[in-house]
C-alpha positions as CSV (number, residue, x, y, z in Angstrom):
1,M,-1.6,-25.2,-27.1
2,G,-4.8,-26.9,-25.5
3,W,-5.1,-26.3,-21.6
4,R,-5.4,-29.8,-20.5
5,F,-4.3,-29.5,-17.0
6,R,-6.1,-26.5,-15.8
7,Q,-9.6,-25.9,-17.4
8,S,-10.4,-23.0,-15.3
9,F,-7.6,-20.8,-16.6
10,T,-8.6,-17.5,-18.0
11,V,-6.3,-15.1,-20.2
12,I,-6.2,-11.7,-18.2
13,P,-6.7,-8.9,-20.6
14,G,-4.0,-6.0,-20.2
15,L,-4.7,-2.9,-18.2
16,R,-3.9,0.7,-19.6
17,L,-4.2,3.4,-17.0
18,N,-4.2,6.9,-18.3
19,L,-3.9,9.9,-16.1
20,S,-5.0,13.3,-16.9
21,K,-6.1,16.6,-15.2
22,S,-9.6,15.0,-15.3
23,G,-8.9,11.9,-13.3
24,L,-7.8,8.4,-14.0
25,S,-9.3,6.1,-17.0
26,A,-8.5,2.7,-17.4
27,S,-8.7,0.6,-20.5
28,I,-9.2,-3.2,-20.1
29,G,-8.6,-5.6,-22.8
30,G,-8.2,-5.1,-26.5
31,T,-9.5,-5.8,-29.9
32,P,-12.2,-7.0,-30.6
33,F,-13.6,-5.8,-27.1
34,T,-12.3,-3.1,-24.8
35,L,-13.6,-1.9,-21.7
36,N,-13.0,1.8,-20.6
37,V,-13.3,2.8,-17.1
38,G,-13.4,6.4,-16.1
39,P,-14.8,9.2,-14.0
40,H,-18.0,9.1,-16.2
41,G,-18.6,5.6,-15.9
42,V,-18.0,2.3,-18.0
43,M,-17.9,2.4,-21.6
44,G,-17.6,-1.0,-23.6
45,T,-16.2,-0.8,-27.4
46,A,-16.6,-3.7,-29.7
47,S,-15.0,-3.9,-33.2
48,I,-14.8,-6.4,-36.0
49,P,-11.3,-6.8,-37.1
50,G,-10.4,-5.8,-40.6
51,T,-13.7,-3.8,-41.2
52,G,-13.2,-0.8,-39.3
53,L,-16.7,-1.1,-37.8
54,S,-17.2,-0.6,-34.1
55,F,-19.9,-0.2,-31.4
56,R,-19.8,1.6,-28.1
57,H,-22.0,1.2,-25.2
58,H,-22.3,3.1,-22.2
59,F,-23.1,0.7,-19.2
60,S,-23.2,3.1,-16.2
61,N,-23.1,6.7,-15.7
62,G,-20.4,6.4,-13.0
63,E,-22.1,9.1,-10.8
64,S,-20.6,9.3,-7.3
65,P,-21.1,11.6,-4.5
66,S,-19.2,14.6,-4.4
67,A,-15.8,14.0,-2.5
68,P,-14.6,17.0,-0.3
69,T,-11.8,19.2,-1.9
70,P,-8.5,17.8,-0.2
71,T,-7.1,20.0,2.5
72,P,-3.9,21.2,1.2
73,F,-0.7,20.3,3.3
74,P,1.2,23.1,4.8
75,T,4.2,24.6,3.3
76,T,5.2,26.2,6.7
77,P,4.7,24.4,10.3
78,P,1.6,25.6,12.1
79,Q,1.6,26.0,15.8
80,T,2.9,23.2,17.9
81,M,0.5,20.8,19.6
82,P,0.2,19.8,23.3
83,L,3.0,17.6,24.4
84,P,2.4,13.9,24.0
85,L,4.1,11.3,26.1
86,V,5.0,7.8,25.4
87,P,3.8,5.4,28.1
88,A,6.6,4.3,30.4
89,P,6.9,0.2,31.0
90,S,6.8,0.5,34.7
91,S,4.4,0.0,37.5
92,Q,3.4,3.9,37.7
93,F,-0.1,5.3,37.9
94,I,-2.1,4.2,34.8
95,S,-4.9,6.7,33.4
96,T,-8.3,5.4,33.4
97,A,-9.0,7.5,30.3
98,P,-10.1,5.7,27.0
99,V,-7.7,4.7,24.5
100,V,-8.3,6.2,21.0
101,E,-7.1,3.6,18.3
102,V,-6.0,5.0,15.4
103,H,-7.0,2.4,12.7
104,S,-8.7,2.5,8.8
105,A,-11.9,0.9,7.9
106,S,-12.2,-2.4,6.3
107,T,-10.9,-2.7,2.6
108,E,-14.5,-3.2,1.2
109,L,-15.4,0.3,2.3
110,L,-12.1,2.1,1.2
111,T,-12.4,1.7,-2.6
112,S,-13.2,4.7,-4.4
113,K,-16.4,4.2,-6.4
114,T,-14.6,5.2,-9.7
115,L,-12.0,2.4,-9.1
116,K,-14.1,-0.5,-8.2
117,Q,-14.0,-2.1,-11.7
118,V,-10.2,-1.7,-11.9
119,K,-10.0,-3.3,-8.5
120,E,-12.3,-6.1,-9.4
121,L,-9.8,-7.0,-12.5
122,I,-6.8,-6.9,-10.3
123,Q,-8.3,-9.0,-7.7
124,T,-9.5,-11.7,-10.2
125,A,-5.9,-11.6,-11.8
126,Y,-4.5,-12.2,-8.4
127,Q,-6.6,-14.6,-7.3
128,Q,-6.0,-16.8,-10.2
129,Y,-2.4,-16.1,-9.8
130,L,-2.2,-17.7,-6.5
131,E,-4.4,-20.5,-7.7
132,I,-1.9,-21.3,-10.6
133,S,1.1,-20.8,-8.5
134,R,0.0,-23.2,-6.0
135,D,-0.7,-25.7,-8.9
136,L,2.6,-25.1,-10.2
137,D,4.2,-25.8,-7.0
138,S,2.4,-29.1,-6.9
139,A,3.4,-30.0,-10.6
140,R,7.2,-29.2,-10.0
141,N,7.1,-31.6,-7.0
142,A,5.4,-34.4,-9.2
143,K,7.8,-33.6,-12.0
144,I,10.9,-34.0,-9.7
145,K,9.4,-37.3,-8.7
146,A,8.6,-38.5,-12.0
147,Q,12.0,-37.7,-13.3
148,Y,13.9,-39.7,-10.6
149,R,11.8,-42.6,-11.2
150,F,12.5,-42.4,-15.0
151,D,16.2,-41.5,-14.6
152,S,16.9,-44.3,-12.1
153,W,16.0,-47.0,-14.9
154,D,17.1,-44.9,-17.8
155,R,20.7,-44.8,-16.5
156,G,20.7,-48.3,-15.7
157,F,20.9,-51.3,-18.1
158,L,18.9,-54.1,-16.7
159,F,15.2,-52.8,-15.6
160,K,14.5,-50.9,-18.7
161,R,15.3,-54.0,-21.0
162,L,13.3,-56.6,-18.5
163,F,10.5,-54.4,-17.9
164,K,10.0,-52.5,-21.1
165,K,6.1,-51.7,-20.4
166,A,6.7,-50.2,-16.9
167,F,9.7,-48.3,-18.3
168,A,7.6,-46.9,-21.1
169,K,5.0,-45.9,-18.6
170,R,7.7,-44.0,-16.6
171,R,8.6,-42.2,-19.4
172,E,5.2,-41.4,-20.0
173,I,4.6,-40.0,-16.6
174,F,7.8,-37.8,-16.7
175,E,6.7,-36.3,-20.0
176,T,3.2,-35.6,-19.0
177,E,4.4,-34.0,-15.7
178,T,7.1,-32.0,-17.7
179,A,4.5,-30.7,-20.1
180,R,2.2,-29.9,-17.2
181,V,4.8,-27.8,-15.6
182,A,5.5,-26.0,-18.9
183,E,1.7,-25.1,-19.5
184,L,1.1,-23.8,-15.9
185,E,4.2,-21.8,-16.1
186,E,2.8,-20.1,-19.4
187,Q,-0.6,-19.8,-17.6
188,L,1.0,-18.2,-14.7
189,K,2.5,-15.4,-17.3
190,L,-0.9,-15.0,-18.9
191,S,-2.6,-14.4,-15.6
192,T,-0.4,-11.6,-14.7
193,I,-1.9,-8.1,-15.7
194,A,0.3,-6.4,-18.2
195,T,-0.1,-2.7,-16.8
196,E,0.9,0.6,-18.7
197,I,0.5,3.8,-17.1
198,D,0.5,6.9,-19.2
199,V,0.8,10.3,-17.4
200,E,0.5,13.7,-19.0
201,H,3.7,15.5,-18.9
202,E,2.5,18.3,-16.6
203,Q,1.4,15.8,-14.1
204,A,4.4,13.3,-14.7
205,E,6.7,16.2,-13.5
206,L,4.6,16.9,-10.4
207,Y,4.3,13.1,-9.7
208,Y,8.0,12.4,-10.1
209,R,8.9,15.6,-8.0
210,F,6.6,14.3,-5.3
211,R,8.5,10.7,-5.6
212,D,11.7,12.6,-5.2
213,E,10.6,14.3,-2.3
214,F,9.3,11.2,-0.5
215,A,12.7,9.3,-1.2
216,G,14.3,12.3,0.7
217,M,11.5,11.8,3.8
218,C,12.5,8.1,3.8
219,E,16.1,9.1,4.9
220,C,14.5,10.5,8.4
221,A,16.5,9.1,10.9
222,S,13.3,7.6,12.5
223,I,9.6,7.2,11.3
224,W,7.0,6.1,13.8
225,D,3.4,4.6,13.0
226,V,1.1,6.1,15.8
227,K,-1.1,3.6,17.1
228,G,-3.2,5.4,19.5
229,Y,-3.9,8.0,22.0
230,Q,-4.6,8.3,25.8
231,A,-5.3,11.4,27.7
232,T,-3.2,11.8,30.6
233,D,-4.2,12.4,34.4
234,K,-1.6,15.1,35.0
235,F,-2.2,15.4,38.8
236,H,-1.6,11.4,39.5
237,E,1.0,10.9,37.0
238,R,2.8,14.3,37.5
239,T,3.4,15.0,34.0
240,S,2.9,18.3,31.9
241,A,1.7,16.4,28.9
242,D,-1.7,16.4,27.9
243,S,-1.6,13.0,26.1
244,R,0.5,9.9,25.6
245,I,0.7,7.9,22.3
246,S,1.3,4.4,21.5
247,R,3.8,4.2,18.6
248,E,6.1,1.6,16.6
249,R,9.2,2.4,14.5
250,V,8.5,1.8,10.6
251,F,10.3,2.3,7.5
252,F,9.2,3.9,4.2
253,E,10.8,3.1,0.7
254,L,10.4,3.4,-2.9
255,G,8.9,-0.2,-3.8
256,S,6.4,-2.0,-5.6
257,C,3.2,-4.1,-4.9
258,D,2.7,-7.4,-6.6
259,L,-0.8,-6.6,-7.4
260,I,0.3,-4.2,-9.9
261,Q,2.9,-5.0,-12.7
262,W,4.8,-1.6,-13.3
263,D,8.2,-1.1,-14.3
264,Q,8.9,1.8,-11.9
265,K,8.9,1.8,-7.9
266,V,6.3,4.2,-6.1
267,P,6.4,5.8,-2.6
268,H,5.6,2.8,-0.2
269,L,4.3,3.8,3.4
270,R,4.8,0.7,5.6
271,N,2.4,0.4,8.7
272,A,2.7,-1.3,11.9
273,K,-1.2,-1.9,11.9
274,E,-2.9,-3.6,9.2
275,G,-2.5,-2.0,5.9
276,E,0.3,-0.5,3.7
277,L,0.1,2.6,1.4
278,Y,1.5,2.4,-2.3
279,Y,1.2,6.0,-4.2
280,Y,0.8,5.0,-7.8
281,P,0.3,7.8,-10.2
282,G,-3.6,7.6,-10.6
283,F,-4.6,5.9,-7.3
284,I,-3.3,5.1,-3.8
285,L,-3.3,1.3,-3.2
286,Y,-4.0,0.3,0.5
287,R,-3.3,-3.2,1.2
288,A,-4.3,-4.8,4.5
289,A,-3.6,-8.4,3.6
290,R,-2.6,-10.6,0.7
291,E,-5.9,-10.5,-1.0
292,A,-7.5,-7.5,0.9
293,F,-6.8,-4.2,-0.9
294,S,-8.4,-1.1,-1.8
295,L,-8.0,1.6,-4.7
296,I,-8.3,5.2,-3.4
297,Q,-8.4,8.2,-5.7
298,Y,-6.1,11.3,-4.6
299,Q,-9.1,13.7,-4.5
300,D,-10.8,11.4,-1.7
301,I,-8.1,11.8,0.9
302,R,-7.5,14.6,3.2
303,G,-3.9,15.2,4.6
304,N,-3.1,17.1,7.6
305,G,0.6,17.8,8.2
306,T,1.8,19.4,11.7
307,N,4.7,19.8,13.8
308,V,4.6,18.4,17.4
309,R,6.5,18.6,20.6
310,F,7.3,15.4,22.0
311,Q,8.9,14.2,25.5
312,E,11.4,11.7,24.0
313,E,12.4,9.3,26.5
314,E,14.3,7.3,24.2
315,K,17.3,8.3,22.4
316,V,16.8,11.3,20.1
317,P,17.1,10.9,16.7
318,A,20.5,12.6,15.0
319,D,18.2,14.7,12.4
320,S,15.9,16.0,15.2
321,T,15.6,19.5,16.6
322,V,15.3,19.6,20.5
323,V,13.3,22.5,21.5
324,G,13.2,22.4,25.4
325,S,13.1,20.1,28.4
326,T,10.9,18.9,30.9
327,W,10.9,16.6,34.1
328,A,9.9,13.1,34.4
329,K,8.1,14.1,37.5
330,A,6.6,17.6,36.9
331,N,4.5,20.0,39.1
332,K,1.4,21.8,37.6
333,D,3.3,24.7,36.1
334,G,6.2,22.3,34.7
335,S,8.5,22.9,37.3
336,R,10.5,19.9,38.9
337,D,8.4,17.8,41.6
338,R,11.2,17.6,44.6
339,R,9.3,14.9,46.2
340,F,10.9,12.4,43.8
341,A,14.5,11.8,44.6
342,N,15.6,10.2,41.2
343,N,13.6,12.7,39.1
344,Y,15.4,13.7,35.7
345,Q,15.2,16.0,32.9
346,I,13.7,14.7,29.6
347,P,14.4,16.4,26.1
348,V,11.4,18.0,24.3
349,V,11.9,17.2,20.4
350,Q,10.1,18.7,17.6
351,Y,8.6,16.2,15.2
352,G,6.6,16.1,12.0
353,H,2.9,14.7,12.4
354,L,1.1,13.3,9.4
355,T,-2.6,12.3,9.3
356,L,-4.2,10.8,6.4
357,K,-7.9,10.3,6.4
358,S,-10.5,9.5,3.4
359,T,-14.2,9.7,3.1
360,G,-14.2,6.0,3.1
361,G,-12.6,5.4,6.3
362,L,-8.7,5.5,5.9
363,W,-7.2,6.7,8.8
364,E,-3.3,6.7,9.6
365,E,-1.0,8.9,11.5
366,F,2.9,9.1,11.4
367,H,5.5,10.8,13.0
368,F,8.9,11.9,11.5
369,S,12.0,12.9,12.9
370,N,13.0,15.5,10.4
371,L,10.2,18.2,10.1
372,D,11.6,19.8,7.2
373,R,12.0,16.6,5.1
374,M,8.2,15.8,5.9
375,V,7.2,19.4,4.9
376,K,8.9,19.1,1.6
377,C,7.1,15.8,0.7
378,L,3.7,16.9,1.7
379,T,4.1,20.3,-0.1
380,A,5.1,18.1,-3.3
381,L,2.3,15.7,-2.6
382,N,-0.2,18.5,-2.5
383,A,0.9,20.2,-5.8
384,F,0.3,16.7,-7.4
385,T,-3.3,16.2,-5.7
386,S,-4.2,19.8,-6.7
387,S,-3.4,19.1,-10.5
388,F,-6.6,16.9,-10.5
389,A,-10.1,18.5,-11.5
390,P,-12.3,18.7,-8.6
391,V,-14.7,15.5,-8.4
392,A,-18.0,16.3,-9.9
393,G,-21.2,15.7,-7.8
């Protein structure tokens, strides 16, 4: 079919991801030309169909600075952290200490070097997909109008006989708009990357075990995105907490990202700030906006899981463990400050605390109401991450 309506259209090649202990490799395209992207660089293969002749060329060595070995997630909870405190929405004393905001770097900096070519392909395909989608919406509206103008005369008796040329023109416009819609719909299909992901059996078992444990962690009664920290002024605020945090409730799920067309769902970490995380078998996709995203290899990310004691002034989640109590206004030794008549007790709850950081600037933190579910998930994730060979320097 001749593409008459959108000359800039390009058929997007397929993407095949192969995951092994040595890392992720991607094959882009097919006969007669295939581009292979992997830990050792970019390799092009050209072949002449029907002859058995082929030629391979190494475009780059793919060398990248050595990444630190990922810090294993704990299999047992470590020592507790100091008491944080959620700021109360009142006119109480406000600390003058600086607020430390938890946020990741820009998506341009986060992508791992070995995954830049894969990101560029996904980005090109998605940009074209959006452009064609806009053209298709416009074409469908034009088709509806053309069909109405044509049908209004075609169903009648007089006009299509008195004004034969005008009626023929209406028919031609309607047929043209119908063909335009059909072609753009076909272009939309061809602009989507057909993705296949092959995972070696040993790693597949580890990845799907992690996905199962993640699904269990999603069932925590509460999950919060940690947005920032601020040190407390214990004397003026009459608190036993060392710091307060800003947090917002979020929900995790098994889902998919429209940038990657794969037939299975993956762990999806929602974020109250910019950026959401999708854990695919070969890489982690960080998406800050519709067209702003990064691909990060597992070896680039350091994780730290701890348990934390939290002064909970909201309703205590049903699956949390209360480990003590404190006073809304406390003396330096933690006892009740009797100068406040309406002083009340606050439960101290144990939560799971997750910190994710990468060499490129990823920084995300979350709290989980159920510590055990978080530990199981992080233990499974650590086992999967450890299955990769260390990144060579």
